[in-house]
N, C-alpha and C positions, 0 to 999 in steps of 0.2 A: 616696717610697715608690712601687714598681711596683703594678701592679693586681693584687690576691690573688683567684685564680680560685676557683669553688666545689669545683672537682675537678681533678687532673692525675696522669698517669702517672708511675711512677718506673721509669727505665731505667737499669741499672748496666752495668759492663765485661762482667761474666758474660752479661748478654743480648745485648749487641754480639757477644761472641765466638762465642755459640751461633749466632746468625744467619750469621754470615761462615762459620762451619764448615759449616752446612748448605748453603750456597750452593754449596760447592766439591763437594757429592755429585754423583752420577751422575743421580739422580732428586731434582728439587725439587717434585715433585706426586706424590701416592700413593704417596710413598717411605715409608723405614723410621720418618720423625720423625712422620708422623702416627699410625702404630701404637703408637709410644712414649708421646707424648702421651696417647692414649685408653687405653691401659693404665695409666699412671700415674694419670690422673684418676680411673679406676674405683677404684683402691686408696686414693686419697685420700678421696672421698667415700662409699665403701662400697657402691658399685653393681656389679652383675654386667658391665653393659654400657656403654661410652660411645662416641659418635659424634661426631666433628667436623663441623662446618659453617661456612659464609662468616659467620654472622652470628647472632645470638639471634632476629631475625626468621624467618631460613631453619629455624632449630630449630625455632619454633612451628609452621610451615609443614610440615615434615618430621613433626612429632607430629599433626597433624590428617590429614596424608595416610596415617601409619602406622594410624591408628585407622580408616580407610575414612570420613571425615568427607565428607558430600555435603550436598545442597540439603534433605534431608528430615530431618537431625539437628539437634538443638536442642541449643546449646552456651549456658551461663550464664558470666559474669565479672564482677568487680567494675568499676563505673562510673568509678573512679578507678586508672588504669593508663596505662603509653605506649600508644600507639595501634596497636601492633604486632599484639598479640593480636587485637585486634578486625579490624584491616585483612586481615589472612591469613584469619580464618573467614569475612569477609565477600566474599573473593576466591573463597573456593570455594562461595559462596552458602549456607552454613549458616544456620540459623534463630537468632539471637542475641537473648539476653536478658540485660539489666545488672541487676546488685544496686545497692541503697545499700551503705554503709560504715560503719564506726566515725567518729564524727565527730573522734576525736582521731588516730588512727592511720592513716587513710586505706584501711584493710584491710576487705576483705569478710570478716563473721563468720560463722557457722553460722546464727545467727536472720535474718541478711539474705538468704542463700541460701533458708531456708524460708519467709520472707514473699515473695520472688520466685517461688516455685514455686506458693504459695497464691495471690496476686494474678494470676497470668497463667495459673492453673487449668491447669499445666503436667503431663502425665501420664507422659510418656515423655521422659527426659532422655539424653542421648547423653554429653555430656562437661562438665564443670566445670572451668573455668581459675581457680587460686587464684594470687595475685599477694603475694610477700613483701616489702612496700613497704618501701623503705630498707635491707633486710637484716633485719629482724624477721621469724621464721618466724610463719604465722598458726597458728591452733590446729588442726593437722592431725589430732590424735587425733578431735575432733568431726566434721571433714568425713569422715572415714573412716567413722564411724558411718553418715553420710548415704549416702555412697556404697552401703555395703551395704544401706542401707534402700531406696533409690531406683533401684538397680543402674545407676550412670553410672560412666563413667571420670573420673579426675582427670589433669590437666595441671598441674604446678608451674611457675610462670613465676617462676624462681628467678634471675632475671638481676641481682638485687640482693645474692644471698643465698649467694655462694660464701664458705665458712669459717663460716656459722651453724650451729647445733645446735638441734633441734627442744626439747630438754628439758635443762636445766643438770644434772641428775641422772643423765643417761645420754649416751653417746657417739654417738646417733644424729644424723647429719649430714645437712644439706639436700644432696640430691642422690641419697640413698641408694634413693629411690623406696620407702620404707618404707610409704608411705600413699598412694603415687600409681602410676599406669602409666609416665608419662613427666615427667621435669625437664627444664628448659631452663636454660641459661646463657649470657651475654653475655660476650665479652671486649674489649668497645669501651675504649678508651683510659682513660676515666672510671671503667671497673670495678676491683675489687679485684686483680685481674691482667688484662694485655692481652696480645692476640697483632696489636695494631694494629687490626683488624677480625677478628671471628670469633666461633665460639659451641660450644655442646657439649649434646649429649642424652645422658640418661643413662635406663637402664630395667633391670629385671631379669627383661624378659620376651623370651625367644629369639626367637620368631615378629615381636615388634615390632621387634627389632634389625635382623632382617634385611630388612623392610621398609624402616627406616629407610636402611640401606645401598642397597637399590634405589633409592629415590627421589631419594638424595642425589646420583646420577649418572644423569640422563636416564631411568630406568627401564629402563636396561641390564641384561640377564642375560648374563654371560659363562661359558663352559664352563670347569670346574677342570682338565680335564686337557688336556696339550698346549698350554698357554696360549700360550706363545712361537711355536709353530709355527702357532696358529690364533687368534693374537691379531685380526686383522682380521674375524674370524667372530663375531658376537655377535646377541642376539636384543632387541629392546624389547618389553616385555610390559606397560608402563605409560606414561602421558605424565606427564613431571616436569621437573625442570629440574636445573642444574650448581648443586651448594650446597658444592662441595669447599672445604677449607682446603688451602692448601700447606705444603710441608716447612719452609720457612724461618720461616714463622708458628707452625707446631706446635713447633719448636725454641725459638722465643721462649717460648712458651706452657710448655715444659718448665721453663726457667731461671725463669720468672716464679713457676710452681707451686710450686716449692721454697721460694720465700720468701713462701708465703702465710700462713703462721702469723706470721711476724714482720710483715706487712703489718696483717694484722687485729689484731695486739696494739698496733702504733703508732697505729690507728685509736681502739681503746679508749682508750689513753692520753689522746689528744687530746678525745674526748667526755670524759673526766673533768676535764681542765683546763678545757673550756667550763662543766660544771657548777658546778665550783668558783668560778669568776668570775663566774657569773650566778645565783647561788645567792640572791642580795638581789632578785633580778627575778622571783620566783616570782608575784608580784601580775599581772606583765605576760606571761610566758612560760612555756611548760613543755615538756618534751620528751618526744617520743612513746613512747621504749622504756620503758614503766612495768612491764612484766611482767618480773619478775625470775627466772621459770622457764624463760625463753628465752634463748639467745645470740645476740646479733645480729652480723652480719657487718659494721655500720655502713658499708655503702657510703654511704648518706646519712645526714646528722644533720638532722633534721627537727625543726623546734619548733611548736609551737601559741602562736598570739598571743591574748591577751585583749582583743579590739578595743574591748569595752566600757570599759576602763579606759584605753584608750591615746587621745591627741589626734589620732591620723592612721591611714591605712589601710595596710593590708598592701602597697598598691602603692607608696603614698608612701615608707613605710620602704624597699621595696628600691630606689627611685630615690635616696633620700638616702644610704644605704650606697654606692652605686655612685658617687655624688659624691665619697665619700672612698676611692675605689678597691676598694670591696669588692664582690665579685661574689657574689650569691645566686641561687637558684633556685626555682621552684614545680614540686614533683612530686605530682599533673599536675592540667593541666586535664580536667575530667571529660568523658569521651568523648562524652556527648550534647550538649556545647556547641559541637562542631565543626559548621560549617555542613554537611558531607555526611552527619552523622548526628543531626542535629537532629530528625528525623520520629520517631525512638525515643525522644524525651524525653515523660515523663508527668509531669505536674503531682503535686507532694506525693509522688512515690515516690522521689525523690533528695535530700530536706533534708538529711540528715547529709553527704551528698558536697559538697553546696553550702558545707554550713559548714565542712568541712575545708578545702576550695580557697580560701575567701576568708580563712582565718585560718592557714593554714600556709606556712611556707617552709623553705628548705634553706640552712643555713649552710656556709662551705666548711669542707671536711674532705679529706685526702689526704696521704700518707706524709711528704711533705717540708715540710708547714706547719708554721713555726716557732713556737716559744712566744710570741715579741715579737709575730709577726701574731696569735696568738689573743688576746693581751692587747690588742692593737690595735682588732680586731674587738669584742669584749666592751666596750672602753671606749665605742667609738662607738655599739653599741646603746645603751647607759645613756643616752649623752647626747641621743640622737636620741628614744628612747621617754620618757624620763621629765620 
């Protein structure tokens, strides 16, 4: 048996043909495919504006810049998250505070945010970054209430959550910015759709959208009149970077986005198979998607291990599964455990994050994962754990 990865992209002939066609266009960057992808994405998630960018990390930086974040601003984010949110905020020298998280889902909860504000005696908060870990939406309604109370902005790190919905009884999709100023997506190959590398920022605020456009392209402002005649003449009104996504990547994104519903449906089928086959293992493991009121995108399939019942550690389990050619992952190492950010760690403030980190792991999940492979994974889990 070949090694089973924990994630993998799905590329078909439609994707390949879309990229080939885009490569024959006169413009293969800042061309029509970029605009088509952005417009299609806005319709798909229900946002007024969408802006492509080079990756999810770039999307986070663009969001910070659009909000005018600087060294005077306080940003709060969960301690369980990919390092990008912290790195970009740290790069612009914002004052960053980490919260503890739910010990099961690894997500920041409203009570975690309130505790962080209280413990650190924060009076003025600029931005709160929420992260939909694994693709399960956070409790955005409650975060929105806190936003109105404390007057902060919300950035949704939805890099895991394309295809998710906030509420099972309504059609509010993650990306609609119903509860936030800005939402960030990633199109890395392991995400629900891919452009190779790539990202998207959505917003309903026209002023923020114009700033996103500016910061995506070096802070350059061009005159709209007589563009072809005066293309050489432009003004730079802010320091920034090149965060553009090219046209053949956007063509791939359009083709992939057409299949999003099919991709997410397949992931849900895979999760159901896992749950059925592991139903006898509830004493040893549980799945983190316990909230039936939300619809997950299932970018990840995270399980919690009952280490008190097990004879081996989480790390030993990962190693033994890998010996059986099964690749698993951990999402994520708490930010405060990295050498560069250890100085921000405060004793007893992140007990839940540490519990989640020690007991959680992500099982393989991707579109082409076969039923016989799921059977094999579940069989090996039972043999190793019991």
